[in-house]
N, C-alpha and C positions, 0 to 999 in steps of 0.2 A: 324265443329267439329274437323277435322284433324288438321286444323290450330291452333285451340285453344290448342290441345294436344301438338303440336310442341312447341308453345310458352310457355306453362306451363312447359314442360320438360326442355326446354332451360333456362327458369327462375330458375327452381329448381337446375339445374346444376351450374348456376352462383353463387347462394347464398350458395351452399354446398361447393364450392371450394374457394370462395372469403372470406377468414378468416382474412384478414388484413385490416387495415385502418390507416389513418394518424391522429395523435392527435396533436392539436395545443395548445398553452398557452403562459405563460410569467413566467419569474423568476426574482425576485427583492429582494433587501435587506430592511433593515429598512428605513421607509420613502418612500418606492417605488423607491429607487435609483438602478441604474444598478451596478452589481458586475462584474468587469472586468474578474475575473477568473472563473466565474460560468459556469456550463455545465450540460447537461442532458444525461444519458446513459441508454439504454435498457439492463437490466441485462441479459436477455436470449441471445440476438443477439450480445451483446457488441458493438453495433452501437450507436453513439451519436454525439453530436455537442456542441461546445462552444456557449454561448449566446452572441449575438451582442448588440450594444448599444441601439437597439430598444426593447431589453429584450424579444423578441419573439422566439419561437422554433417550429419546425415541426419534428415529429418523427413517423416512421411507426411501428405499433405494432400489436400483435395478442391478442385475449381475454386472460385475466389473466397475461399478461406481467407486469413486475415490472419496473417502471421508477425510476432511482436514480438521484436526483438533489443534486448538491454539489458545493462548492467553497472553496478556501484556506481561512482558518480562520472562516469558518461557519460550523454549524452542517449540516450533510447530512439529506436528507428527501427522503422517498420512497413512491411512489404512485402505487397501483395496478390498472391497467386499465381494466375496463369492458365495456366501451362504448367510443364513439368518442366525448364525452363532453370536453369542453375546461378546461384546467388545468391552474390556476393562482397560482403560488407558491411563498411564501415568506420565505427566508432562514433567520435563527437566528444566530447571530454572536456568536462565542465561546468567553466565558468570561475567560480571563487570567489576573490576578492582578500581577503587577510588581512594585517593589519599596517599597510600603508600606506594602505589605504582601508577604510571600513566597509562591510560587506555590507548592512546595514540602517541607515538613519539613526537614531541613538540616541533622538532626540526622538520618533519615531513608535512606538518600542517601550517607552519608559520606563514608561508606566502598566501595560502588559501584563506586563513583567517584574516590577514591583513586586507586582502581583496574584499572579503565579506564586509569588513568594518567600513570599507570605502564605498559600499553600495549606496544608491540613492542619487538624487539630483535636486538642485535648488530651483524651485519654480521661478524665482525672481530672475534667473538667467534667461527666461523665455518670455519676459514681459518687456513691452516697449519702453525705452528710457526716455528721459527728457521731460517728463511731466511731473509737476509738483502736485502730490496727492492732497495737500492741504488747500492749495489755491484752486485746483481744478479737479474736485473729486469725481464728477461725472465723467470727465474725459479720461481720468486716470483709470476708473473702473472699466470703461469701454475698451481702452487700449490694453489693459491688463488681461481682459478676457475676450479679446477679439478672436476672430476665426483663425487667423494665422498663428496667434500665440497658442491657442488651444491645440491646434494641429501639431505644433512643434512640441508641446508638452506631452501629447499623446505619443508621438514618436519616441521621445526620450524615455517615457515610461515603459514602452514596449521593449526598447533596447536594454533598459535596466533589468526588466524581467528576464530577458534572454541571458544576460550576463549572470544574474543570480542563479538561474537554473543550470547554466554551464558550470558554475562553481559547485553547486550542489552534486552534479554528476561526478566532478572531480573528487569531491569529498566522499561520495558513495563508493568510488573506486577503492579508496583507502580503507573504508569500512569493510568492503569485501575481503580485502587482504587480512584484516583482523577478525574475520568470521563474525562480525556484528550483523551483517545482512548477507544474503546470498542472491545475486542477480545475474541473469543472463545478459550478454552484451546488448541485446535489443531492448532490454527492459529498463536501462539506466534513464533514458529520456522520459518514458512514461512514469517511472517512479519519482523522478525529480518533479514533474508536474503534480503528481498525486500528493507528494510530501512537502511541497513548497509552502512554508509558513509566512513568507512575506519578508520584507526588509526589516521591519521593526523587531519582530520576534527573533529572527535569525541573529541580529546584532546584539540583542539583549540577553539571550540565553548563554549560559556557560556550556562548555563542550559536553559535560555530563548530562545537562538538562536536554540538550539537543539530541544526544544519543538515545535518551529514554524516549523522546518524542518520535525519533526515527524508528525505534523498535516497535513502538505501538502502532505506527502507521504501516509498518512492514507486515505485521501480523494481519492487519485488514487486507492489505494489498495481496498477500499470498493466498487469501481465501477467495479472491476474485479469479474467474477463468483466465488462463494464460493464453494470449493470442500473439503469435509471431507476425511481425509486419510482413506484407507480401514481398517487399524488396529483399528481405533476409531469408525467404524460403528457397530451398534448393530443389529445383525441378529436374526430374530425370525423364527424358523423352525416349520412348522405345524407337529404335531405328530398324526399320525392316530391311 
């Protein structure tokens, strides 16, 4: 009887504390083919792995964990885990038509694209004038990089960064309308910072190249834990 109680209590302790298990499965694309960039991530723990050529995966989970499956150029897929049953996932490719049809209506993007092309600033505008660089090179260099000039350039650079990210947020709003990305209202600013490629790349890429870049960054962004800013949270206080 004592032995049975010891065994029962130890068994109860094991089942009560052992709340994790390993889920196995596979990830493939259309036709059951391997997707080189595919991966699986546990949203709670942020742990994950890339899927190898055998298309198999092993992930440790807890009850109620959400596994996010994704790949560059494919729709992400989420699965809530309630058991150790095998998960065989097939990802659906993103559909982007190029050439015969416009991804975004040009009229809706014309002003944004023009503003993007106008990004940047000329450092010469923030250097002190009236110094001949050939006749007084030391004075020219000193004035060109004086504390005041550097401060003005830094302010202009920060303002330019803000303008660029504001344009990105406006651009992403249109991408949401066309189902290229799916963002909550409080996510636009953080995604713009996460996805910001800088002036040079933004002005050099074609719209199609930028969309491919955004989709790739969006896959990674979606695998990160979502956090709503405190100012956007809706608090309900109990009134006695």
